[in-house]
C-alpha positions in Angstrom: 145.2 -188.2 -14.9 148.3 -189.5 -16.6 151.6 -187.7 -16.6 154.7 -187.7 -18.7 157.8 -185.7 -19.2 158.2 -183.2 -22.0 161.0 -185.4 -23.4 158.8 -188.5 -23.4 156.0 -186.5 -25.0 158.4 -185.3 -27.7 159.8 -188.6 -28.6 156.6 -190.5 -28.0 154.1 -188.2 -29.5 151.9 -191.0 -30.9 151.7 -192.5 -27.4 150.8 -189.1 -26.0 147.9 -188.8 -28.5 146.7 -192.3 -27.7 146.8 -191.6 -23.9 145.1 -188.2 -24.3 142.2 -189.8 -26.2 141.4 -191.9 -23.1 142.1 -189.3 -20.4 143.9 -185.9 -19.9 147.7 -186.1 -19.8 149.8 -183.7 -17.9 153.1 -182.9 -19.5 155.9 -181.9 -17.1 159.1 -179.9 -17.7 161.8 -179.9 -15.1 159.4 -181.8 -12.8 156.6 -179.2 -13.0 153.4 -179.6 -14.9 153.2 -177.1 -17.8 150.4 -178.3 -20.1 147.5 -180.7 -20.1 146.7 -182.5 -23.4 143.1 -183.6 -23.9 141.0 -185.2 -26.6 139.2 -182.8 -28.9 135.8 -184.2 -27.7 136.8 -183.2 -24.1 138.0 -179.8 -25.2 134.7 -179.2 -27.0 132.8 -180.3 -24.0 134.7 -177.9 -21.8 134.3 -175.0 -24.2 130.5 -175.6 -24.3 130.4 -175.4 -20.5 132.3 -172.1 -20.7 129.8 -170.5 -23.1 126.6 -172.1 -21.6 125.8 -169.2 -19.3 125.9 -166.8 -22.3 123.6 -169.0 -24.4 121.2 -169.5 -21.5 121.1 -165.8 -20.8 120.4 -164.8 -24.4 117.7 -167.5 -24.7 116.0 -166.1 -21.6 116.1 -162.6 -23.0 114.7 -163.8 -26.4 111.6 -165.2 -24.6 110.7 -162.0 -22.9 
């Protein structure tokens, strides 16, 4: 995972976007990680994993 300072992220926002499309990027403030920037495709994949147990449970109930 890549990392950059908040200042570098602010002044190099285009670069942050380009990096985040390839892999998650941790943004640090005062030497501490504060956020992770990810591509929308990765975000959607993570969200689908979060909701998968609910979909599977409702599908199982529908077949009973």
